[in-house]
C-alpha positions in Angstrom: -50.5 101.3 156.7 -48.5 104.8 156.1 -44.9 104.8 156.8 -43.0 107.2 159.1 -39.4 107.5 159.6 -37.9 108.8 162.7 -34.4 109.8 163.0 -32.8 109.5 166.4 -34.1 107.5 169.3 -33.7 110.2 172.2 -36.6 111.3 174.4 -38.2 113.2 171.2 -38.1 110.3 168.9 -38.8 107.2 171.4 -42.0 109.9 172.6 -43.1 109.8 168.7 -42.4 106.6 167.8 -44.6 105.2 171.3 -47.5 107.6 170.3 -47.6 107.2 166.7 -46.9 102.9 166.1 -50.5 102.0 166.2 -51.6 103.7 163.9 -48.4 103.5 161.5 -45.5 101.4 160.4 -42.8 103.3 162.5 -38.9 102.7 161.7 -36.7 104.6 164.2 -33.4 105.3 163.3 -30.1 106.2 165.5 -27.0 106.8 164.6 -25.3 105.9 168.2 -24.7 101.6 169.2 -27.9 102.6 171.8 -31.0 104.0 171.7 -32.3 107.0 174.5 -30.1 109.6 172.8 -28.3 111.5 175.8 -31.1 110.5 178.4 -29.2 106.7 178.5 -30.0 104.7 181.1 -26.7 103.2 183.5 -26.9 100.2 185.8 -25.5 100.4 188.7 -24.6 98.4 191.8 -23.9 100.2 195.1 -23.6 98.0 198.4 -25.5 94.9 196.6 -28.3 97.0 195.5 -29.0 97.6 191.9 -30.3 101.2 190.3 -30.7 102.4 187.2 -29.3 105.8 186.6 -30.1 108.7 184.0 -27.9 110.2 182.5 -28.9 113.0 180.8 -32.9 113.4 181.1 -32.3 115.2 184.3 -34.8 118.2 184.4 -38.1 116.7 184.5 -41.3 118.4 185.7 -45.2 118.2 184.8 -44.9 121.9 184.1 -42.7 121.4 180.9 -43.4 118.1 180.6 -47.2 117.4 180.6 -46.8 115.2 177.7 -43.7 113.2 178.6 -45.5 113.2 181.9 -48.5 111.4 180.7 -46.5 109.1 178.2 -45.0 107.9 181.0 -48.3 107.1 183.1 -49.1 105.4 179.6 -46.8 102.9 179.7 -46.4 102.0 183.7 -42.7 104.8 184.4 -43.4 105.5 187.8 -41.6 108.9 189.0 -40.0 110.2 192.6 -40.0 113.2 194.0 -36.8 115.0 194.1 -34.6 118.0 194.8 -32.3 119.8 191.7 -29.7 122.2 192.5 -27.3 124.1 190.3 -23.1 124.1 191.4 -20.1 125.7 190.1 -16.3 124.5 190.8 -13.8 126.1 188.8 -10.6 123.4 189.4 -8.2 126.0 188.1 -9.1 128.7 190.5 -11.0 126.6 193.1 -13.9 128.8 193.3 -17.0 127.4 193.6 -20.9 128.0 194.8 -23.8 125.5 194.9 -27.2 127.8 194.8 -29.8 125.8 196.3 -30.2 127.4 199.6 -28.2 130.3 201.2 -26.0 128.2 203.5 -25.0 126.1 199.8 -24.0 129.5 198.1 -22.1 130.3 201.0 -20.5 126.6 201.6 -17.6 127.9 200.3 -17.2 131.1 203.4 -14.5 133.1 202.1 -17.4 134.4 198.9 -18.7 136.4 201.7 -15.5 138.8 201.8 -15.1 138.4 198.0 -16.7 141.7 196.0 -16.2 139.1 192.8 -19.2 136.8 194.3 -21.5 140.0 195.1 -21.1 141.3 191.7 -21.7 137.5 190.3 -25.1 137.6 192.5 -26.3 140.6 191.3 -25.5 139.6 187.3 -27.0 136.6 187.7 -29.9 138.2 189.4 -29.7 141.2 186.7 -29.3 138.5 183.7 -32.9 136.5 184.9 -34.3 140.1 184.9 -33.3 141.5 181.6 -34.4 137.9 180.1 -37.7 138.1 181.4 -37.9 141.7 180.1 -36.5 141.1 177.2 -39.0 138.1 176.6 -41.9 140.0 178.1 -41.4 142.5 175.4 -40.6 140.0 172.4 -37.7 142.0 171.8 -34.9 140.0 171.3 -33.1 140.6 168.1 -32.8 137.9 166.0 -29.3 136.1 165.2 -27.7 137.7 168.3 -25.8 135.2 169.9 -25.5 134.8 173.7 -22.2 136.5 173.5 -23.5 139.5 171.5 -26.4 139.6 174.2 -23.6 139.5 177.0 -21.2 142.2 175.7 -24.3 144.9 174.6 -25.2 144.7 178.2 -21.9 144.6 179.7 -21.5 140.9 181.6 -18.1 140.0 182.3 -15.6 137.1 181.9 -16.4 136.1 186.0 -20.1 135.5 184.9 -19.7 134.1 181.6 -17.0 131.5 182.9 -18.6 131.3 186.5 -22.4 131.0 185.6 -23.7 131.1 182.1 -21.6 129.1 180.4 -21.6 126.3 183.6 -25.4 126.6 183.6 -25.3 125.8 179.4 -23.4 122.7 179.9 -25.2 121.8 182.6 -28.6 121.9 180.9 -27.0 120.8 177.8 -25.7 118.0 179.7 -21.9 119.0 178.0 -19.0 120.3 178.3 -18.5 124.0 178.8 -16.0 124.0 175.9 -18.4 122.0 173.7 
């Protein structure tokens, strides 16, 4: 049997190991003292009931992960429908919003009267439209950083610190600084 080494026991590594183990001698190498990468599951007890909570693999849908979904079915892991939203809270300024519904967008009522907030909403829509346009035209500049893209299209620091950086941090399960 051929030998295969898989580096990392995150979702990709474990999926590969599962799919290849019947036909190959698979060895998985992991630098952490646990498996799962940032998809680590922790056991929590609330009101006498035990829950296994996923701390990293938060976004899961059949459109984005059809093969992962098939793998879960194959190994007997059930799924449960849920909702997901995005919220920002700036501890230094107290500014916050949540993008789940119109009501949650203005949960901090004073945002209704903040021109900066309305500009942020406008910039979010402009950014999304810009990225869709660049993608459809295959017009991204090779090697251009996100910061350079934001600079070249005049996105301000408020947009960066209250939308794009928190969004990136949320997607990659990290801090804004990282």
